[in-house]
C-alpha positions, 0 to 999 in steps of 0.5 A: 352584211355591210361594208366595214372599212377600206384600205389602200396601199402607199409607198410614202406614208407621210405624203399619203397622210398629208393628202388624206388629212387635207382631203378629209379636213372638213369631213369630221373624221378622226385620224389615228396611226396605230403603227408606222405602216398604217393610218386610219380616218374614222367616223360614225360607221366609216373607216378608211386607211392607207397602209404600207403593204404588210409583205413589204413589197411596193404598194400597187393598186392591188398590193396593200388593197383590202376590202373589209366586211363587218359580218356580225359575231365570231361564229360568222367570221369563222364560217365565212373564212372557212367557206371562202377557203373551201371555195378555193380562196387562200387563207391570209390570216386565220380567225383571231382577235386582232386589236378591238376586232375578231377577224380573218383574212382571205384572198379570193380566186383573183388574189383580192384580199378581204377581211371578215370581222365582228 
């Protein structure tokens, strides 16, 4: 397993874009915005994003924050999602194809959101 990407929440996408565009300006990362609520900075084996929380509540240092794990294939995504929910985690999105990734979302026992993807 390796780290896949990291997302932090924002309440002001324009300000967040300006901040991170400037912060990453010499890093060689490519910026992309697949929607009005999310902006990514991508590089080789690197992905970082800011997002307005999906539930539309204000972003905090937890709401809108998610850790993503690249776990291999579809079977491993399904296995880890099932295991996490069996261990008491909450399903935040069943295994499914989402854009270019097959992924599943769970919250751990403390409410921290994680994504498992291929």
